DRENDO-1510 file (C-alpha; in Angstrom, 1 decimal, always signed):
<recs>
REC; n; res; u; v; w
REC; 1; MET; +111.5; -147.9; -70.4 .
REC; 2; LYS; +111.7; -146.7; -74.1 .
REC; 3; ARG; +110.7; -150.2; -75.4 .
REC; 4; PHE; +107.7; -150.2; -72.9 .
REC; 5; PHE; +106.3; -146.9; -74.4 .
REC; 6; VAL; +107.0; -148.0; -78.0 .
REC; 7; MET; +105.0; -151.2; -77.3 .
REC; 8; ILE; +102.1; -149.3; -75.8 .
REC; 9; LEU; +102.0; -147.0; -78.8 .
REC; 10; ALA; +102.2; -149.8; -81.3 .
REC; 11; SER; +99.3; -151.6; -79.6 .
REC; 12; ALA; +97.2; -148.6; -79.6 .
REC; 13; LEU; +97.8; -148.0; -83.3 .
REC; 14; VAL; +96.9; -151.7; -84.1 .
REC; 15; LEU; +93.6; -151.6; -82.0 .
REC; 16; ALA; +92.6; -148.2; -83.6 .
REC; 17; SER; +93.2; -149.7; -87.2 .
REC; 18; PHE; +90.9; -152.6; -86.5 .
REC; 19; ASP; +88.2; -150.4; -85.0 .
REC; 20; ALA; +88.4; -147.9; -87.9 .
REC; 21; SER; +86.2; -150.2; -90.1 .
REC; 22; ALA; +83.4; -150.4; -87.6 .
REC; 23; GLN; +80.1; -148.7; -88.4 .
REC; 24; ARG; +77.7; -146.7; -86.3 .
REC; 25; ASP; +76.2; -148.6; -83.4 .
REC; 26; GLN; +72.6; -149.8; -83.6 .
REC; 27; ARG; +71.6; -148.3; -80.2 .
REC; 28; GLY; +69.9; -145.0; -81.1 .
REC; 29; ASN; +71.9; -142.2; -82.9 .
REC; 30; ARG; +74.9; -142.4; -80.6 .
REC; 31; SER; +78.1; -142.9; -82.6 .
REC; 32; ARG; +80.7; -145.5; -81.5 .
REC; 33; PHE; +83.0; -142.6; -80.7 .
REC; 34; ASP; +80.6; -141.3; -78.1 .
REC; 35; ARG; +80.4; -144.7; -76.4 .
REC; 36; GLU; +84.2; -145.2; -76.5 .
REC; 37; PHE; +84.9; -141.7; -75.4 .
REC; 38; ASN; +82.6; -142.3; -72.3 .
REC; 39; HIS; +84.2; -145.6; -71.5 .
REC; 40; ALA; +87.8; -144.5; -71.9 .
REC; 41; ALA; +87.4; -141.2; -70.1 .
REC; 42; SER; +85.9; -143.1; -67.1 .
REC; 43; GLY; +89.0; -145.4; -67.0 .
REC; 44; LEU; +92.6; -145.0; -66.2 .
REC; 45; GLY; +95.0; -142.8; -68.2 .
REC; 46; VAL; +98.8; -142.8; -68.5 .
REC; 47; THR; +100.5; -139.5; -69.5 .
REC; 48; PHE; +104.1; -138.5; -70.2 .
REC; 49; GLY; +105.4; -135.2; -71.4 .
REC; 50; TYR; +107.6; -132.1; -71.0 .
REC; 51; ALA; +107.4; -129.8; -68.0 .
REC; 52; HIS; +108.9; -126.3; -67.4 .
REC; 53; SER; +108.8; -124.5; -64.0 .
REC; 54; ALA; +109.5; -120.9; -63.3 .
REC; 55; TYR; +109.7; -119.1; -60.0 .
REC; 56; ARG; +108.1; -115.7; -59.6 .
REC; 57; VAL; +109.7; -113.8; -56.8 .
REC; 58; ALA; +108.3; -110.5; -55.3 .
REC; 59; ASP; +109.5; -108.2; -52.6 .
REC; 60; TRP; +107.1; -107.6; -49.8 .
REC; 61; ALA; +108.0; -104.0; -49.3 .
REC; 62; THR; +108.2; -102.7; -53.0 .
REC; 63; ASP; +106.1; -105.4; -54.8 .
REC; 64; LYS; +108.9; -105.5; -57.3 .
REC; 65; VAL; +108.6; -108.8; -59.2 .
REC; 66; ARG; +111.3; -110.8; -60.9 .
REC; 67; LYS; +111.4; -114.2; -62.5 .
REC; 68; ALA; +114.0; -116.6; -61.5 .
REC; 69; ASP; +115.6; -119.0; -64.2 .
REC; 70; GLY; +113.3; -121.8; -65.2 .
REC; 71; LEU; +113.9; -125.5; -64.7 .
REC; 72; ASP; +113.1; -128.1; -67.5 .
REC; 73; GLY; +112.1; -131.7; -67.2 .
REC; 74; PHE; +109.4; -134.2; -67.6 .
REC; 75; GLN; +106.1; -135.5; -66.1 .
REC; 76; LEU; +104.8; -139.0; -65.7 .
REC; 77; GLY; +101.3; -139.4; -64.5 .
REC; 78; LEU; +98.5; -142.0; -63.7 .
REC; 79; THR; +95.1; -140.2; -63.9 .
REC; 80; LYS; +91.4; -141.3; -63.6 .
REC; 81; ASP; +88.4; -139.4; -65.0 .
REC; 82; VAL; +85.2; -140.0; -63.0 .
REC; 83; GLU; +82.1; -139.3; -65.1 .
REC; 84; MET; +79.6; -136.8; -63.8 .
REC; 85; ILE; +77.5; -136.2; -66.9 .
REC; 86; GLU; +77.6; -138.8; -69.6 .
REC; 87; SER; +80.3; -138.4; -72.2 .
REC; 88; ALA; +80.7; -134.7; -71.3 .
REC; 89; LEU; +81.7; -133.8; -67.7 .
REC; 90; PHE; +84.3; -135.5; -65.6 .
REC; 91; ILE; +86.2; -135.1; -62.3 .
REC; 92; GLN; +89.9; -135.8; -63.0 .
REC; 93; THR; +92.3; -137.0; -60.3 .
REC; 94; GLY; +95.4; -139.1; -60.1 .
REC; 95; LEU; +99.0; -139.0; -59.2 .
REC; 96; VAL; +101.7; -137.1; -61.3 .
REC; 97; TYR; +105.5; -137.2; -60.8 .
REC; 98; THR; +107.6; -134.3; -62.0 .
REC; 99; TYR; +111.4; -134.1; -62.3 .
REC; 100; GLN; +113.1; -130.9; -63.4 .
REC; 101; ASN; +116.8; -129.7; -63.6 .
REC; 102; ASP; +118.8; -126.6; -64.3 .
REC; 103; SER; +122.6; -126.4; -64.6 .
REC; 104; LYS; +125.0; -123.4; -64.7 .
REC; 105; ASN; +128.8; -122.9; -64.9 .
REC; 106; ASN; +130.7; -120.0; -63.4 .
REC; 107; ASP; +134.4; -119.1; -63.1 .
REC; 108; PHE; +135.7; -117.3; -59.9 .
REC; 109; GLY; +139.4; -116.5; -60.1 .
REC; 110; GLY; +140.5; -119.7; -61.7 .
REC; 111; ILE; +138.0; -121.9; -59.9 .
REC; 112; ARG; +135.3; -123.3; -62.0 .
REC; 113; LEU; +131.9; -123.9; -60.3 .
REC; 114; ILE; +129.5; -126.3; -61.9 .
REC; 115; GLY; +126.0; -126.1; -60.3 .
REC; 116; ASP; +123.0; -128.4; -60.7 .
REC; 117; TRP; +119.5; -127.8; -59.3 .
REC; 118; ASN; +117.3; -130.8; -59.2 .
REC; 119; GLU; +113.7; -131.0; -58.1 .
REC; 120; HIS; +111.3; -133.9; -57.6 .
REC; 121; PHE; +107.4; -133.4; -57.0 .
REC; 122; LEU; +104.3; -135.4; -56.6 .
REC; 123; SER; +101.0; -133.8; -57.3 .
REC; 124; VAL; +97.4; -134.8; -57.0 .
REC; 125; PRO; +95.1; -133.0; -59.6 .
REC; 126; LEU; +91.4; -132.3; -58.6 .
REC; 127; LYS; +90.2; -130.9; -61.8 .
REC; 128; VAL; +87.0; -130.6; -63.8 .
REC; 129; LYS; +87.2; -131.9; -67.4 .
REC; 130; TYR; +84.7; -131.0; -70.0 .
REC; 131; ALA; +84.8; -133.0; -73.3 .
REC; 132; VAL; +83.2; -132.3; -76.7 .
REC; 133; PRO; +83.3; -134.9; -79.5 .
REC; 134; LEU; +83.9; -133.4; -82.9 .
REC; 135; THR; +83.8; -136.4; -85.2 .
REC; 136; ASP; +83.6; -140.2; -84.9 .
REC; 137; ARG; +87.4; -140.3; -84.1 .
REC; 138; ILE; +88.3; -136.8; -82.8 .
REC; 139; GLY; +87.3; -134.8; -79.7 .
REC; 140; ILE; +88.5; -131.9; -77.7 .
REC; 141; PHE; +88.5; -131.2; -74.0 .
REC; 142; VAL; +89.3; -128.6; -71.4 .
REC; 143; THR; +90.3; -129.0; -67.8 .
REC; 144; GLY; +90.4; -126.5; -64.9 .
REC; 145; GLY; +91.0; -126.7; -61.1 .
REC; 146; PRO; +93.5; -127.1; -58.4 .
REC; 147; SER; +96.4; -129.5; -57.7 .
REC; 148; LEU; +98.0; -130.4; -54.4 .
REC; 149; VAL; +101.8; -130.6; -54.7 .
REC; 150; PHE; +104.3; -132.3; -52.4 .
REC; 151; GLY; +108.0; -131.7; -52.8 .
REC; 152; LEU; +110.1; -134.9; -52.6 .
REC; 153; ALA; +113.5; -133.2; -53.1 .
REC; 154; SER; +115.0; -129.8; -54.0 .
REC; 155; LYS; +118.7; -129.9; -54.0 .
REC; 156; MET; +121.5; -127.8; -55.5 .
REC; 157; LYS; +124.8; -129.5; -56.1 .
REC; 158; CYS; +128.1; -127.6; -56.6 .
REC; 159; ARG; +131.2; -129.1; -58.0 .
REC; 160; ALA; +134.5; -127.1; -58.0 .
REC; 161; ARG; +137.3; -127.7; -60.4 .
REC; 162; LEU; +140.5; -126.1; -59.1 .
REC; 163; GLY; +143.4; -124.9; -61.2 .
REC; 164; ASP; +145.7; -127.7; -60.1 .
REC; 165; GLY; +143.3; -130.4; -61.2 .
REC; 166; GLN; +141.7; -131.1; -57.9 .
REC; 167; ASN; +137.8; -131.5; -57.7 .
REC; 168; ALA; +135.5; -130.9; -54.8 .
REC; 169; ALA; +131.7; -131.0; -54.3 .
REC; 170; THR; +129.0; -129.9; -51.9 .
REC; 171; SER; +125.2; -129.9; -51.9 .
REC; 172; TYR; +122.4; -127.8; -50.4 .
REC; 173; ASN; +118.9; -129.0; -49.5 .
REC; 174; PHE; +116.3; -126.2; -50.0 .
REC; 175; PHE; +113.8; -128.0; -47.8 .
REC; 176; THR; +116.0; -128.3; -44.8 .
REC; 177; GLY; +118.3; -125.3; -45.5 .
REC; 178; LYS; +121.4; -127.5; -44.8 .
REC; 179; SER; +124.5; -128.0; -46.9 .
REC; 180; LYS; +127.0; -130.9; -46.7 .
REC; 181; VAL; +130.3; -131.9; -48.2 .
REC; 182; THR; +130.0; -134.8; -50.5 .
REC; 183; ASP; +133.7; -135.2; -51.4 .
REC; 184; ASN; +137.0; -135.2; -49.4 .
REC; 185; MET; +136.9; -131.4; -49.0 .
REC; 186; THR; +137.9; -129.6; -45.8 .
REC; 187; GLY; +139.1; -126.3; -44.6 .
REC; 188; GLU; +138.6; -122.9; -46.1 .
REC; 189; MET; +137.6; -124.2; -49.6 .
REC; 190; SER; +134.7; -126.1; -48.2 .
REC; 191; GLU; +133.4; -123.1; -46.3 .
REC; 192; TRP; +133.8; -120.9; -49.3 .
REC; 193; ILE; +131.8; -123.1; -51.7 .
REC; 194; SER; +129.1; -123.6; -49.1 .
REC; 195; ALA; +128.9; -119.8; -48.7 .
REC; 196; GLN; +127.9; -119.6; -52.5 .
REC; 197; TYR; +124.5; -121.3; -51.7 .
REC; 198; PRO; +121.5; -119.0; -51.0 .
REC; 199; GLU; +120.4; -118.9; -47.4 .
REC; 200; THR; +116.8; -119.9; -48.2 .
REC; 201; LYS; +114.5; -122.6; -47.2 .
REC; 202; TYR; +111.4; -123.9; -49.2 .
REC; 203; ARG; +108.0; -125.3; -48.1 .
REC; 204; ARG; +107.4; -128.9; -49.2 .
REC; 205; PHE; +103.7; -128.4; -49.6 .
REC; 206; ASP; +102.2; -126.2; -52.4 .
REC; 207; ALA; +98.9; -125.7; -54.1 .
REC; 208; GLN; +98.4; -124.7; -57.7 .
REC; 209; VAL; +95.4; -123.8; -59.9 .
REC; 210; GLY; +95.4; -123.9; -63.6 .
REC; 211; GLY; +93.9; -125.4; -66.7 .
REC; 212; SER; +94.7; -127.2; -70.0 .
REC; 213; VAL; +93.2; -127.7; -73.4 .
REC; 214; GLY; +93.6; -131.0; -75.4 .
REC; 215; ILE; +92.6; -133.2; -78.2 .
REC; 216; ARG; +91.5; -136.8; -78.4 .
REC; 217; PHE; +92.3; -139.0; -81.4 .
REC; 218; LEU; +92.5; -142.7; -82.3 .
REC; 219; GLU; +89.9; -143.2; -79.6 .
REC; 220; ILE; +92.4; -143.8; -76.9 .
REC; 221; MET; +95.1; -141.3; -77.4 .
REC; 222; GLU; +95.3; -137.7; -76.0 .
REC; 223; ALA; +97.5; -134.7; -76.2 .
REC; 224; GLN; +97.2; -131.5; -74.1 .
REC; 225; ILE; +98.9; -128.4; -73.1 .
REC; 226; GLY; +98.3; -126.7; -69.7 .
REC; 227; TYR; +99.5; -124.1; -67.2 .
REC; 228; ASP; +99.4; -124.0; -63.4 .
REC; 229; TRP; +99.9; -121.0; -61.1 .
REC; 230; GLY; +101.3; -121.4; -57.6 .
REC; 231; LEU; +99.2; -120.2; -54.6 .
REC; 232; VAL; +101.5; -120.7; -51.7 .
REC; 233; ASN; +104.6; -118.7; -50.9 .
REC; 234; LYS; +107.4; -121.2; -51.2 .
REC; 235; TYR; +109.7; -119.4; -48.8 .
REC; 236; LYS; +109.8; -120.2; -45.1 .
REC; 237; GLY; +112.0; -119.0; -42.3 .
REC; 238; GLU; +113.7; -115.6; -42.3 .
REC; 239; THR; +113.3; -115.2; -46.0 .
REC; 240; LEU; +109.5; -115.2; -45.6 .
REC; 241; ASP; +109.7; -111.7; -44.0 .
REC; 242; ASP; +111.3; -110.2; -47.1 .
REC; 243; LEU; +110.2; -112.1; -50.1 .
REC; 244; ARG; +107.4; -114.2; -51.5 .
REC; 245; MET; +107.9; -116.8; -54.3 .
REC; 246; ARG; +105.4; -118.9; -56.2 .
REC; 247; ARG; +106.1; -121.7; -58.5 .
REC; 248; GLN; +104.4; -121.7; -62.0 .
REC; 249; GLN; +104.5; -124.6; -64.4 .
REC; 250; LEU; +103.9; -125.2; -68.1 .
REC; 251; TYR; +103.4; -128.8; -69.3 .
REC; 252; ILE; +102.8; -130.5; -72.7 .
REC; 253; SER; +101.9; -134.2; -72.6 .
REC; 254; VAL; +100.6; -137.1; -74.6 .
REC; 255; GLY; +98.8; -140.1; -73.1 .
REC; 256; LEU; +96.7; -143.2; -73.4 .
REC; 257; ARG; +93.3; -143.6; -71.8 .
REC; 258; PHE; +92.1; -147.1; -71.3 .
</recs>
């Protein structure tokens, strides 16, 4: 995978160096950047970058708000910009995969608990993109609009290291609200570790709205930073009566647009 991205980047730099010697096009006063920007933005784009999610939890009765610990990970996306106004306004859609993780260690009376929270999402952006060329090789753009999000998995795994050298593990599925033993662990220890999980269940479907700002350079390369706010209460079941939780996300990515 690493070699694949290196090859793409190297190819992009070679193509850009050959095109750097090109002069203005003969058709009117439009620069080559304008034409390439239009063509590239109407094609496919591949993005990769950092993603950070935070959960904002509020109490229905008191409206007291707290932020849960964040999860860090990465995004990998395939997007397409559909031109609405030549070289300026586009509708951006596609498919974006997000993976995030958080790990914690705790000690309880000689028992060491190691917890891992992993989440996987697929999202479909439906955003408006406005682009402005600055020079023949640099442009800026902004995007704004909603994204539809589907949760593939949200699991917390807990491993226990006992004082006598024994190890045990369980896992909890936030979408189903079920826990299971993943090692040869039985009896009171299994019940005790499973009781450490929160008795909450999450919705798989979510909707977010947000925006981003970015820069275009070397004609086919982009970099952007953006933020999305969750619109749907992630809790379901009994927890829904007491609390509401929304998922927010920061992302920083780079990409190639063909």
